[in-house]
C-alpha positions in Angstrom: 1.6 -13.4 -20.3 5.3 -14.3 -20.9 8.0 -11.8 -20.1 9.0 -11.4 -23.8 5.4 -10.5 -24.7 5.4 -7.7 -22.1 8.4 -6.2 -23.8 10.5 -4.7 -21.0 13.6 -3.0 -22.2 16.5 -3.5 -19.8 20.1 -2.5 -19.8 23.0 -4.1 -17.9 22.4 -6.8 -15.3 19.2 -8.4 -16.4 18.3 -9.5 -12.8 18.4 -6.1 -11.1 18.4 -3.3 -13.7 15.0 -4.2 -15.0 13.6 -3.9 -11.5 15.4 -0.6 -10.8 14.1 0.8 -14.1 10.5 0.1 -13.3 11.0 1.1 -9.6 12.0 4.6 -10.9 8.7 4.8 -12.7 6.9 3.7 -9.6 8.7 6.6 -7.8 7.1 9.3 -9.8 3.6 7.8 -9.4 4.2 7.3 -5.7 5.5 10.8 -5.2 2.4 12.3 -6.7 0.2 10.0 -4.5 2.3 10.8 -1.4 1.6 14.5 -1.8 -2.1 13.8 -2.0 -2.0 11.2 0.8 -0.6 13.9 3.1 -2.8 16.7 1.9 -6.2 15.0 1.5 -6.8 13.9 5.2 -6.0 17.3 6.6 -8.1 19.2 4.0 -10.9 16.7 4.4 -10.9 17.0 8.2 -11.1 20.8 8.0 -13.8 20.7 5.4 -16.0 18.0 7.0 -15.6 19.2 10.6 -13.7 16.5 12.5 -11.6 13.3 12.5 -14.5 10.8 12.6 -16.2 12.3 9.5 -12.8 12.3 7.8 -12.2 8.7 8.7 -15.6 7.6 7.5 -15.3 9.3 4.1 -11.7 8.1 3.7 -12.8 4.5 4.3 -15.1 4.7 1.4 -12.1 4.5 -1.0 -11.3 1.1 0.6 -14.9 -0.1 0.4 -14.7 0.5 -3.3 -11.2 -1.1 -3.3 -12.6 -4.2 -1.6 -15.3 -4.5 -4.2 -12.6 -4.2 -6.9 -10.7 -7.0 -5.1 -13.7 -9.3 -5.6 -14.3 -8.3 -9.2 -10.9 -7.8 -10.7 -9.6 -11.4 -10.4 -12.3 -12.6 -12.8 -12.4 -9.5 -15.1 -8.7 -9.1 -15.5 -7.5 -12.7 -15.4 -5.3 -12.5 -18.5 -4.3 -8.9 -18.3 -0.5 -8.0 -18.3 1.2 -5.8 -15.7 1.9 -3.3 -18.5 -1.8 -2.7 -19.1 -2.7 -2.7 -15.4 -0.1 0.0 -14.6 -1.4 2.2 -17.5 -4.9 2.0 -16.2 -3.7 2.8 -12.6 -1.9 5.9 -13.8 -5.0 7.0 -15.7 -7.1 6.6 -12.5 -4.6 8.6 -10.5 -4.8 11.5 -13.0 -8.6 11.4 -12.8 -8.4 11.5 -9.0 -6.4 14.7 -9.2 -8.9 16.3 -11.6 -11.7 15.6 -9.2 -9.7 17.1 -6.3 -9.3 20.4 -8.2 -13.1 20.5 -8.5 -13.5 19.7 -4.8 -11.3 22.7 -3.8 -13.9 24.9 -5.4 -16.9 23.0 -4.1 -16.0 20.9 -1.0 -19.2 18.7 -1.1 -19.5 15.4 0.5 -20.7 13.7 -2.7 -17.6 14.9 -4.5 -15.4 13.6 -1.8 -17.1 10.2 -2.1 -16.6 10.2 -5.9 -12.9 11.1 -5.4 -12.4 8.3 -2.8 -14.0 5.8 -5.2 -11.6 6.6 -8.0 -8.7 6.6 -5.5 -9.7 3.1 -4.3 -9.8 1.8 -7.9 -6.4 3.4 -8.5 -4.8 1.6 -5.6 -6.2 -1.8 -6.6 -5.0 -1.4 -10.2 -1.6 -0.3 -9.0 -1.4 -3.2 -6.5 -2.4 -5.8 -9.1 0.1 -4.4 -11.5 3.0 -4.5 -9.1 2.3 -8.1 -7.9 1.8 -9.2 -11.5 5.1 -7.6 -12.5 7.1 -9.2 -9.7 5.5 -12.6 -10.3 6.2 -12.4 -14.0 9.8 -11.3 -13.9 11.4 -12.2 -10.5 12.7 -15.6 -9.3 11.9 -17.2 -6.0 15.2 -16.3 -4.3 15.0 -12.6 -5.3 11.4 -11.8 -4.3 12.1 -10.5 -0.8 14.9 -8.3 -2.2 12.7 -7.2 -5.1 9.9 -6.0 -2.9 12.6 -4.3 -0.7 13.9 -2.4 -3.8 10.4 -1.3 -4.8 10.0 -0.3 -1.1 13.1 1.9 -1.3 11.6 4.1 -4.1 8.2 4.0 -2.5 9.5 5.1 0.9 11.6 7.9 -0.7 8.5 9.1 -2.4 6.4 9.0 0.7 9.2 10.6 2.7 9.4 13.6 0.3 5.7 13.8 -0.5 4.5 15.2 2.9 7.3 17.8 2.9 6.6 18.9 -0.7 2.9 18.8 -0.2 2.9 20.9 3.0 5.3 23.4 1.4 3.1 23.8 -1.6 -0.2 24.0 0.2 1.0 26.5 2.8 3.0 28.6 0.3 1.0 28.5 -2.9 -2.4 27.2 -2.0 -4.2 23.8 -2.2 -4.5 23.8 -6.0 -0.7 23.9 -6.3 -0.3 20.6 -4.4 -2.8 18.8 -6.5 -1.4 20.2 -9.8 2.1 19.1 -8.7 0.9 15.6 -7.8 -0.8 15.3 -11.2 2.3 16.5 -13.0 4.5 13.9 -11.3 2.1 11.1 -12.1 2.1 12.3 -15.7 5.9 12.1 -15.7 5.5 8.5 -14.4 3.1 7.7 -17.3 5.6 9.1 -19.9 8.4 7.1 -18.3 6.3 4.0 -18.2 5.5 4.2 -21.9 9.2 4.8 -22.6 10.3 1.7 -20.5 7.5 -0.7 -21.4 6.5 -1.7 -24.9 2.8 -2.5 -24.7 1.8 -5.6 -26.5 -0.5 -4.3 -29.2 -1.9 -7.8 -29.9 -3.0 -8.3 -26.3 -6.8 -8.6 -26.0 -8.4 -8.1 -22.6 -11.0 -10.8 -22.3 -13.7 -10.0 -19.7 -14.5 -13.4 -18.4 -17.8 -14.5 -16.8 -18.3 -12.6 -13.6 -19.6 -14.7 -10.7 -19.0 -12.9 -7.3 -20.3 -16.0 -5.4 -17.7 -18.2 -7.0 -14.9 -15.6 -6.2 -15.9 -15.5 -2.6 -15.9 -19.3 -2.5 -12.4 -19.3 -3.9 -11.3 -16.8 -1.3 -12.8 -18.9 1.5 -10.9 -21.9 0.4 -7.6 -20.0 0.2 -8.3 -18.3 3.5 -8.5 -21.6 5.3 -4.9 -22.3 4.3 -3.2 -19.0 4.4 -5.0 -17.0 7.1 -1.9 -16.3 9.2 -0.2 -14.2 6.5 -3.5 -12.5 5.8 -3.7 -11.4 9.4 -0.1 -10.1 9.2 -0.9 -7.9 6.2 -4.2 -6.8 7.7 -2.4 -5.6 10.8 0.4 -3.9 8.9 -2.3 -2.2 6.8 -4.1 -1.0 10.0 -0.9 0.5 11.2 -0.3 2.2 7.9 -3.8 3.5 7.7 -3.4 5.0 11.2 -0.2 6.8 10.2 -1.8 8.1 7.0 -5.0 9.4 8.6 -4.6 10.2 12.3 -0.8 10.4 11.8 -1.0 13.2 9.3 -3.1 15.3 11.7 -0.8 14.4 14.6 2.3 15.4 12.5 0.7 18.7 11.6 -0.1 19.4 15.3 3.5 18.6 16.3 4.8 20.9 13.6 2.9 23.8 15.2 4.8 23.2 18.4 8.2 22.7 16.8 9.4 22.6 13.2 10.8 19.1 13.8 7.3 17.9 14.8 6.4 17.8 11.1 8.9 14.9 10.7 6.8 12.4 12.6 5.3 11.0 9.4 8.4 11.3 7.3 10.4 9.5 10.0 8.0 6.5 9.6 8.7 6.5 5.8 12.4 7.1 6.0 13.8 3.7 7.2 13.0 1.6 4.1 15.5 3.7 2.1 18.2 2.0 4.1 16.5 -1.2 5.1 15.5 -2.0 1.6 19.2 -2.1 0.4 20.1 -4.4 3.3 17.2 -6.8 2.6 18.0 -6.8 -1.1 21.6 -7.9 -0.4 20.5 -10.5 2.2 18.2 -12.2 -0.3 16.0 -13.8 2.5 13.9 -16.6 1.0 13.4 -18.9 4.0 11.4 -18.4 7.2 9.8 -15.2 5.9 6.5 -15.7 7.7 8.0 -16.0 11.2 10.4 -13.1 10.6 7.5 -10.9 9.4 5.6 -11.7 12.6 8.6 -11.0 14.8 9.2 -7.6 13.2 5.4 -6.9 13.5 5.7 -7.5 17.2 8.6 -5.0 17.5 6.5 -2.5 15.5 3.7 -2.7 18.0 6.3 -2.2 20.8 7.6 1.0 19.3 4.0 2.4 18.8 3.3 1.5 22.5 6.3 3.6 23.5 4.4 6.7 22.5 2.4 6.3 25.7 5.5 6.7 27.9 5.7 10.5 27.7 5.1 13.5 25.6 8.7 14.3 24.7 9.0 15.3 21.0 12.2 13.4 20.6 10.6 10.2 22.1 7.7 10.5 19.7 10.1 11.0 16.7 12.2 8.0 17.8 9.2 5.8 18.3 8.0 6.7 14.7 11.5 6.0 13.3 11.7 2.7 15.2 8.3 1.6 14.0 9.3 2.5 10.5 12.6 0.5 10.7 11.0 -2.8 11.9 7.8 -2.5 9.7 10.0 -1.8 6.7 11.3 -5.3 7.2 7.9 -6.9 7.8 6.3 -5.5 4.7 8.7 -6.9 2.0 8.8 -10.2 3.8 5.0 -10.4 3.7 4.8 -9.4 0.1 7.4 -12.0 -0.7 5.3 -14.7 0.9 2.4 -13.6 -1.2 4.5 -13.7 -4.3 5.6 -17.2 -3.5 2.0 -18.3 -3.1 0.8 -16.5 -6.3 3.6 -18.1 -8.3 2.4 -21.5 -7.2 -1.2 -20.8 -8.4 -0.4 -20.4 -12.1 -3.2 -18.9 -14.2 -5.5 -18.7 -11.1 -3.0 -16.3 -9.5 -5.3 -13.3 -9.6 -7.7 -14.9 -7.1 -4.8 -14.8 -4.6 -3.9 -11.2 -5.7 -7.5 -10.2 -5.0 -7.6 -11.9 -1.6 -4.2 -10.4 -0.6 -5.2 -6.9 -1.6 -8.5 -7.3 0.2 -6.7 -7.3 3.5 -5.2 -3.9 2.9 -8.6 -2.6 1.6 -10.3 -4.0 4.7 -7.5 -2.3 6.8 -8.2 1.0 5.2 -12.0 0.6 5.7 -11.6 -0.2 9.4 -8.4 1.8 10.1 -9.5 5.4 9.3 -12.9 5.0 11.1 -11.4 3.2 14.1 -8.4 5.7 14.3 -10.7 8.7 13.9 -13.1 7.4 16.6 -10.2 6.6 19.0 -8.6 9.9 18.3 -11.8 11.7 19.2 -11.9 9.9 22.5 -8.3 9.7 23.6 -6.4 12.0 21.2 -4.0 11.2 18.3 -1.0 10.2 20.3 -2.8 7.6 22.5 -4.4 6.2 19.4 -1.0 4.9 18.3 -0.6 3.3 21.8 -3.8 1.4 21.4 -2.8 0.2 18.0 0.6 -0.8 19.3 -0.7 -3.0 22.2 -3.2 -4.7 19.8 -0.4 -5.4 17.4 1.8 -7.0 20.0 -0.9 -9.3 21.3 -1.8 -10.5 17.8 1.9 -11.0 16.8 2.5 -13.3 19.8 -0.6 -15.3 18.9 0.6 -15.7 15.3 4.1 -16.7 16.3 2.6 -19.6 18.3 0.1 -20.9 15.7 1.6 -20.2 12.2 2.8 -23.4 10.5 6.2 -23.7 8.9 4.6 -24.0 5.4 1.3 -22.7 4.1 0.0 -25.4 1.9 -2.4 -24.8 -1.0 -5.3 -27.1 -2.1 -3.7 -27.6 -5.5 -6.1 -30.3 -6.7 -9.1 -28.0 -5.9 -7.5 -25.0 -7.5 -7.1 -26.9 -10.7 -10.9 -27.3 -10.9 -11.4 -23.5 -11.0 -10.3 -23.5 -14.6 -13.5 -25.3 -15.5 
């Protein structure tokens, strides 16, 4: 799909204003999701009776997401970012509707249905974002572009837990869900105002062969496994923050009002770091830089084991947020580079890339919940930190300077 067929309406500088405009749309969708991302784990843990049960049910969304990663590259091969984003917003609104039902009847089966819809929403949103950046952004601007999107995402996820906690405590659980749905609806209206959907686009559901897709993934994995491990590890850290971390933040808030800033401090740094990255325009050495900052992220998490000072824990969360807010855009930019080199077969790479985050959110909530039940929430982050540092050192040693694709073999996939 060519850019002119998608029909983005931009004003001013064509390089940055179009990205800023769509990023504002992302902000409303992310803010609604951030409210639910903070509220759902705590509500689920209290309803299901413990962190392990919460982690298992939460991971179901990523099991569905992983299945979507396998299926979507073949079903949605020619679909534009405009249509993918519209579907993602629809899935988010459906998720909020199911949650309102769950508040009245907190049944396990309803939680599982909600998690399935949530998993599909995340994959549609992820495919839509990557498609958008690949369609519209040049090579030298991709790190900065992901950083700009990260600014709005981080602002949303910084404000979301604060708004969600205030609404749930002051006005009840339903108010948090209704507010989240309202914000996503605003995002949908803004998306339709900014994007002119191509009415002539026909979504062709191509032949589905899961075995072929897995074979494609295996071929790609042999060549790009270092960056897949980076995104898997970053996803595991993020999953820990948004499951065990939400509970830990709530517990700290009961001790001191600043304790509730543990999770927002993790999400705050990209608001500043994103601007810096966008201005730097890094387009060389992104893989190694991502691994270095991942190593530093593990170090900050490990510092949570030094003591139980509230200020130390907040600083460790802030420090982890700073360095990981650099690692994420660099990793996304590496993926964008690879995807751009794959032409029409790009969605196979999108599926594989998103599968690492889905896998992280399958493993992460269960592992974090189990670890938290054994050693507590704080030491869970310490375990994750040490594991991250060891993996980062290994990757810095073995990662090649350039990840080469089997272009001749990829060309045969069109047959």
